[in-house]
C-alpha positions as CSV (number, residue, x, y, z in Angstrom):
1,M,-8.0,14.5,-9.9
2,L,-5.8,11.5,-8.6
3,L,-3.7,11.8,-11.6
4,W,-2.9,15.6,-10.7
5,I,-2.2,14.8,-7.1
6,I,0.2,11.9,-8.2
7,S,1.9,14.3,-10.7
8,L,2.2,17.0,-8.1
9,L,3.6,14.5,-5.4
10,T,6.1,13.4,-7.8
11,L,7.4,16.7,-8.9
12,A,7.5,17.9,-5.3
13,A,9.6,14.7,-4.4
14,A,12.0,15.2,-7.3
15,A,12.5,18.9,-6.3
16,A,13.0,17.9,-2.7
17,D,15.7,15.4,-3.7
18,V,17.4,17.9,-5.8
19,I,17.4,20.3,-2.8
20,H,18.6,17.7,-0.5
21,Y,21.4,16.5,-2.8
22,R,22.8,20.1,-3.2
23,R,22.8,20.4,0.7
24,M,24.8,17.1,0.8
25,R,27.3,18.6,-2.0
26,R,27.7,21.6,0.2
27,R,28.5,19.6,3.2
28,A,30.9,17.0,1.4
29,P,32.0,18.6,-2.0
30,G,34.3,15.8,-2.7
31,V,31.6,13.1,-2.6
32,R,29.5,12.1,-5.6
33,H,26.7,10.5,-3.6
34,R,26.0,8.0,-6.5
35,V,24.0,5.7,-4.4
36,F,21.6,8.6,-3.4
37,I,21.3,9.8,-7.0
38,V,20.5,6.2,-8.4
39,A,18.0,5.4,-5.5
40,A,16.3,9.0,-5.8
41,A,16.0,9.0,-9.7
42,A,14.7,5.3,-9.6
43,T,12.2,5.6,-7.0
44,D,11.0,9.2,-8.1
45,A,10.5,7.8,-11.7
46,L,8.1,5.0,-10.6
47,P,5.0,6.8,-11.3
48,A,6.2,7.9,-14.8
49,V,7.3,4.1,-15.5
50,I,3.6,2.9,-14.5
51,A,2.2,5.6,-16.7
52,V,4.4,4.8,-19.7
53,A,3.8,1.1,-19.3
54,G,0.1,1.7,-19.1
55,V,0.2,3.4,-22.6
56,V,2.5,0.7,-24.1
57,A,0.6,-2.3,-22.6
58,R,-1.8,-3.7,-25.1
59,D,-4.3,-4.4,-22.4
60,N,-4.8,-3.8,-18.6
61,T,-4.2,-7.5,-17.7
62,T,-4.3,-8.9,-14.3
63,A,-0.4,-9.0,-14.4
64,F,-0.1,-5.4,-15.5
65,M,-2.6,-4.1,-12.7
66,T,-0.9,-5.9,-10.2
67,F,2.5,-4.7,-11.1
68,A,1.2,-1.0,-11.4
69,M,-0.5,-1.5,-7.9
70,W,2.8,-2.6,-6.2
71,A,5.0,-0.2,-8.1
72,F,3.1,2.8,-6.9
73,W,3.1,1.3,-3.2
74,A,6.8,1.1,-3.8
75,W,6.9,4.8,-4.7
76,M,5.1,5.5,-1.5
77,V,6.8,3.6,0.7
78,T,10.2,4.9,-0.5
79,V,9.5,8.5,-1.4
80,L,7.0,9.7,1.1
81,P,9.2,8.7,4.3
82,R,12.1,10.4,2.7
83,M,10.1,13.6,2.3
84,A,9.2,13.4,5.9
85,C,13.0,12.8,6.8
86,Y,13.8,15.8,4.7
87,F,11.2,18.3,6.3
88,F,12.6,17.8,10.0
89,R,16.3,17.9,8.7
90,W,15.3,21.3,7.1
91,I,14.0,22.6,10.3
92,G,16.9,21.5,12.4
93,L,15.7,18.2,13.7
94,P,17.6,15.4,11.9
95,R,16.9,12.7,14.6
96,V,13.3,13.3,14.4
97,G,13.5,13.2,10.7
98,I,14.9,9.8,10.8
99,A,12.2,8.5,13.3
100,A,9.5,10.2,11.0
101,G,10.7,8.7,8.1
102,A,11.1,5.2,9.6
103,G,7.6,5.6,11.2
104,V,5.9,6.5,7.7
105,A,7.6,3.5,6.1
106,A,6.3,1.2,9.0
107,L,2.9,2.7,8.6
108,F,2.8,1.9,4.8
109,V,4.2,-1.6,5.5
110,W,1.4,-2.2,8.2
111,G,-1.2,-0.8,5.8
112,A,-0.2,-3.3,3.2
113,T,-0.3,-6.2,5.5
114,A,-2.6,-6.0,8.6
115,G,-4.5,-2.9,7.6
116,R,-5.1,-4.4,4.2
117,T,-6.7,-7.6,5.6
118,T,-8.3,-6.9,9.0
119,I,-12.0,-7.0,8.5
120,R,-14.1,-4.8,10.6
121,V,-17.8,-5.3,11.3
122,N,-19.6,-1.9,11.7
123,R,-23.1,-2.4,13.2
124,T,-25.9,0.2,12.9
125,E,-29.7,0.4,13.6
126,V,-32.0,2.0,10.9
127,C,-35.2,3.2,12.6
128,S,-38.3,4.2,10.6
129,E,-42.0,4.5,11.4
130,R,-42.5,3.4,7.7
131,L,-41.1,0.0,8.4
132,P,-44.0,-2.6,8.8
133,A,-43.9,-4.6,12.1
134,G,-43.2,-7.8,10.3
135,L,-39.8,-6.6,9.1
136,D,-38.8,-5.2,12.5
137,G,-35.4,-6.7,13.6
138,F,-34.6,-7.6,9.8
139,R,-30.8,-7.8,9.6
140,I,-28.8,-7.0,6.4
141,A,-25.1,-7.5,5.9
142,Q,-23.5,-5.1,3.4
143,I,-20.4,-5.7,1.5
144,T,-19.0,-4.2,-1.9
145,D,-16.0,-3.4,-3.9
146,T,-13.9,-6.7,-3.6
147,H,-12.0,-5.7,-7.1
148,L,-11.2,-9.5,-7.4
149,G,-8.2,-8.8,-9.9
150,T,-6.1,-7.1,-7.5
151,V,-6.7,-9.3,-4.2
152,V,-3.3,-10.4,-3.3
153,R,-4.3,-13.7,-1.6
154,P,-7.6,-14.4,-3.0
155,E,-8.0,-17.9,-1.3
156,A,-7.5,-16.7,2.1
157,E,-8.9,-13.1,1.8
158,L,-12.1,-14.4,0.3
159,R,-12.5,-17.2,2.7
160,R,-12.2,-14.8,5.5
161,L,-14.9,-12.3,4.1
162,V,-17.5,-15.3,3.7
163,D,-16.7,-16.7,7.1
164,S,-17.0,-13.3,8.6
165,V,-20.5,-12.6,6.8
166,N,-21.9,-15.9,7.6
167,S,-20.8,-15.7,11.2
168,L,-23.1,-12.8,11.5
169,R,-26.3,-14.7,10.5
170,P,-27.8,-11.9,8.4
171,D,-31.3,-12.2,6.9
172,L,-30.2,-10.7,3.5
173,I,-26.7,-10.0,2.1
174,V,-26.2,-7.0,-0.3
175,F,-23.4,-6.5,-2.4
176,C,-23.0,-3.0,-3.8
177,G,-20.8,-3.4,-6.8
178,D,-17.2,-3.6,-8.1
179,L,-16.9,-7.4,-7.8
180,V,-14.2,-7.6,-10.4
181,N,-11.4,-5.0,-11.2
182,I,-11.1,-5.0,-15.2
183,R,-12.9,-8.2,-16.5
184,S,-15.2,-11.1,-16.1
185,S,-12.4,-13.8,-16.1
186,E,-11.4,-12.5,-12.5
187,L,-14.5,-13.9,-11.3
188,D,-13.0,-17.6,-11.9
189,A,-14.1,-20.9,-10.8
190,R,-12.6,-20.7,-7.3
191,A,-13.7,-17.3,-6.6
192,R,-17.0,-18.3,-7.6
193,Q,-16.9,-21.3,-5.3
194,L,-15.9,-19.3,-2.3
195,L,-18.3,-16.4,-2.7
196,G,-21.1,-18.9,-3.7
197,G,-20.8,-19.9,0.2
198,L,-22.4,-16.8,1.3
199,R,-25.5,-17.8,3.2
200,A,-28.7,-15.8,4.1
201,P,-32.2,-16.7,4.3
202,Y,-33.1,-14.0,1.8
203,G,-30.2,-14.7,-0.2
204,V,-27.5,-12.4,-1.8
205,V,-28.5,-9.5,-3.8
206,S,-26.0,-7.4,-5.9
207,V,-25.8,-4.6,-8.3
208,T,-23.0,-3.8,-10.8
209,G,-20.4,-1.0,-10.3
210,N,-18.1,1.0,-12.7
211,H,-15.4,-1.7,-12.7
212,D,-17.9,-4.6,-13.3
213,A,-19.0,-2.9,-16.4
214,G,-15.7,-3.3,-18.4
215,L,-14.8,0.2,-19.0
216,Y,-11.1,-0.4,-18.3
217,I,-10.5,-3.2,-20.9
218,K,-8.1,-1.7,-23.7
219,D,-8.2,-4.8,-25.9
220,T,-12.0,-4.6,-26.7
221,V,-11.5,-6.9,-29.7
222,A,-10.6,-9.8,-27.3
223,Q,-13.5,-8.9,-25.0
224,S,-15.8,-5.9,-25.4
225,P,-17.1,-4.0,-22.1
226,A,-20.5,-5.3,-23.0
227,A,-19.7,-8.9,-23.2
228,S,-17.6,-8.7,-20.1
229,L,-20.4,-7.1,-18.1
230,A,-22.9,-9.6,-19.3
231,E,-20.6,-12.5,-18.3
232,V,-19.9,-10.9,-14.7
233,I,-23.7,-11.0,-14.2
234,A,-24.1,-14.6,-15.5
235,R,-21.4,-15.9,-13.3
236,Q,-22.9,-14.2,-10.2
237,R,-26.2,-15.6,-11.0
238,A,-24.6,-18.9,-11.3
239,M,-23.3,-18.6,-7.9
240,G,-27.0,-18.1,-6.7
241,W,-26.6,-14.3,-6.4
242,N,-29.7,-12.2,-7.3
243,V,-28.4,-9.4,-9.7
244,L,-30.8,-6.5,-9.7
245,E,-30.5,-4.7,-13.1
246,D,-32.5,-1.4,-12.6
247,T,-35.4,-3.5,-11.0
248,T,-37.2,-4.2,-7.8
249,I,-38.1,-7.1,-5.7
250,Y,-40.2,-7.6,-2.6
251,L,-39.2,-9.1,0.8
252,R,-41.9,-10.5,2.7
253,R,-42.0,-11.7,6.2
254,G,-45.0,-12.1,8.7
255,G,-47.4,-11.0,6.2
256,D,-45.6,-7.7,5.6
257,S,-43.4,-6.5,2.9
258,I,-40.9,-3.8,1.7
259,S,-39.4,-3.1,-1.5
260,L,-35.7,-3.8,-2.5
261,T,-34.4,-1.8,-5.5
262,G,-31.0,-2.3,-7.4
263,L,-29.6,0.2,-9.5
264,S,-26.9,-0.6,-12.2
265,F,-24.0,1.3,-13.0
266,D,-24.6,3.6,-16.1
267,P,-21.5,3.4,-18.4
268,A,-22.3,6.8,-19.5
269,L,-21.3,8.2,-16.0
270,R,-17.7,6.6,-16.6
271,H,-16.0,10.2,-16.5
272,K,-18.3,11.6,-13.9
273,R,-18.0,8.7,-11.5
274,H,-16.2,10.9,-9.0
275,D,-18.2,14.1,-9.6
276,P,-20.2,15.3,-6.6
277,D,-23.2,16.2,-8.7
278,L,-24.3,14.0,-11.4
279,P,-26.7,14.6,-14.4
280,P,-30.2,13.4,-14.0
281,A,-30.6,9.8,-14.1
282,D,-33.6,8.0,-15.3
283,L,-34.6,5.9,-12.5
284,S,-38.4,5.3,-13.7
285,G,-37.8,1.9,-15.1
286,A,-36.3,0.6,-11.7
287,Y,-39.1,2.0,-9.6
288,R,-41.8,1.3,-11.9
289,G,-45.1,0.2,-10.3
290,V,-43.4,0.4,-6.8
291,P,-46.0,1.5,-4.2
292,D,-44.5,4.6,-2.6
293,S,-46.3,3.5,0.5
294,L,-43.9,0.7,1.1
295,Y,-40.5,1.1,2.8
296,N,-37.7,0.9,0.2
297,I,-34.2,-0.3,0.2
298,T,-32.2,0.9,-2.7
299,A,-28.8,-0.7,-3.5
300,V,-26.7,1.4,-5.8
301,H,-22.7,1.6,-6.5
302,I,-22.1,5.2,-6.5
303,P,-23.5,7.2,-3.5
304,Q,-23.7,10.5,-5.5
305,L,-27.1,9.3,-6.7
306,W,-28.6,9.3,-3.2
307,G,-30.4,12.8,-3.8
308,Q,-32.0,11.8,-7.0
309,I,-33.2,8.6,-5.4
310,A,-34.6,10.6,-2.5
311,D,-36.3,13.1,-4.8
312,A,-37.9,10.1,-6.5
313,G,-39.6,9.3,-3.3
314,Y,-37.6,6.1,-2.6
315,G,-34.6,4.9,-0.7
316,D,-35.8,5.0,3.0
317,L,-32.5,3.2,3.3
318,T,-29.7,3.5,0.5
319,L,-26.7,1.3,0.5
320,A,-23.7,2.2,-1.6
321,G,-20.0,1.6,-2.1
322,H,-17.6,3.0,-4.7
323,V,-15.5,5.4,-2.6
324,H,-13.3,3.0,-0.3
325,S,-12.6,6.1,1.8
326,M,-9.8,6.1,-1.0
327,Q,-8.3,3.5,1.3
328,I,-6.9,6.3,3.9
329,K,-9.0,7.4,6.8
330,L,-7.6,9.2,9.9
331,R,-9.6,9.6,13.1
332,L,-8.9,12.7,15.4
333,F,-11.2,14.1,18.0
334,G,-14.0,11.8,17.2
335,R,-14.0,12.9,13.5
336,A,-12.8,11.1,10.4
337,F,-10.7,12.6,7.8
338,S,-9.7,11.4,4.3
339,P,-8.5,12.4,0.8
340,A,-11.9,11.3,-0.4
341,Q,-13.3,14.7,1.1
342,L,-11.6,16.4,-1.9
343,L,-14.0,14.6,-4.2
344,Y,-17.1,13.5,-2.6
345,T,-19.5,15.3,-0.4
346,R,-20.7,11.9,1.4
347,W,-17.7,9.4,1.3
348,S,-18.0,6.9,4.1
349,G,-20.3,5.5,6.7
350,R,-24.0,6.6,7.7
351,Y,-25.7,9.9,6.6
352,D,-29.2,10.8,7.7
353,E,-31.3,13.5,6.0
354,G,-35.0,14.0,5.7
355,G,-36.1,10.8,7.4
356,R,-34.0,8.7,4.9
357,T,-30.6,6.9,5.6
358,L,-27.5,6.5,3.2
359,Y,-24.9,4.0,4.3
360,I,-21.6,4.1,2.2
361,N,-19.5,0.8,2.9
362,D,-15.6,1.3,2.7
363,G,-15.4,-2.1,0.7
364,T,-13.1,-4.9,1.1
365,G,-10.8,-4.6,-2.0
366,Y,-8.3,-2.1,-3.0
367,V,-7.2,-0.2,-6.3
368,V,-4.2,1.9,-7.2
369,F,-2.3,0.6,-4.1
370,P,-2.6,-2.5,-2.1
371,M,-2.8,-0.7,1.1
372,R,-5.4,0.5,3.6
373,L,-4.8,2.9,6.5
374,G,-7.5,3.3,8.8
375,A,-10.1,2.5,6.0
376,Y,-10.4,-1.2,7.0
377,P,-12.2,-3.9,4.9
378,E,-15.8,-3.2,6.2
379,I,-18.9,-5.5,6.7
380,T,-21.7,-3.2,7.6
381,L,-24.4,-5.1,9.6
382,I,-27.6,-3.1,9.5
383,T,-30.6,-4.0,11.9
384,L,-34.0,-2.5,10.7
385,R,-36.1,-1.3,13.4
386,R,-39.8,0.1,13.5
387,C,-40.2,3.3,15.3
388,E,-43.7,4.3,16.5
């Protein structure tokens, strides 16, 4: 879907440039407009350059992914403002067009700076009569999707994230997958040192996402996806994180307990990870022996599994990530809008159905382009409440 959208936008941009060029030639037939031709052709071609480089490259290295990310942002910040300018020129409002183009460019620059790094803490209370009294007031900090390989300033951004989470003093920290972007080496010694600084009485619990699974490694001779995944898990455990691989643990306080289940990303879902409906998943192992009388929290990467989790009788609270709101979220009249709505039924924030709650965190990292517009890096602070 994303590839089709980019292809259509690229063709539309090229067509608009051709139309604009012809209009310029009619207004000034003796001028060749070489600067415009070169600039338009160079910027319009950026997605094609990225695609060709991706085919030619031996592997999706960190350097290549960084190049591709910034090249695509360069296309956005040069081509899309131009399209806005053309539109208003063609309807007879050239000055408005100039202002609109400048505004769009400024917005993209802001999204790649402040919008990309300004962490938002979203607080919510989840109430359930199934929650035992001893866990009333239990606080969970949810984070997800750091995509370490594409973080622009790892030292500053990871330190800010860790300090922000620790300042909330949660009882438990839950990470919902996609810690790395391509391979295990992105979780290097410095990243492990910084992320190992997360502190909570009940520790840090994590699950794996599609990017953790090594599915986007091309040079599988140098490192196989399975080896990369195993190393990602081992390095997390070395940091003191409890990686739940389709298993359940129990949280006890005041003589009461609840269950916490972690579901790993299934590599078989690689090509279905954006589908609204997924094939039936085998959840029996993860919930084996878990009393259905206990309040259950389930951590999973992809939110589309929520329905199956609920059908299995679990997931009083399900925590997920994956979507990022596609890093673009617009709020109008009290509602949020995002390109993610084209792919996902549930794509950001809180959903309550049938006495169960799903929370999709927008993540802190970024893929495809190093920019966030309205979909700020998010920490979710969830307080569990017992309802009589």
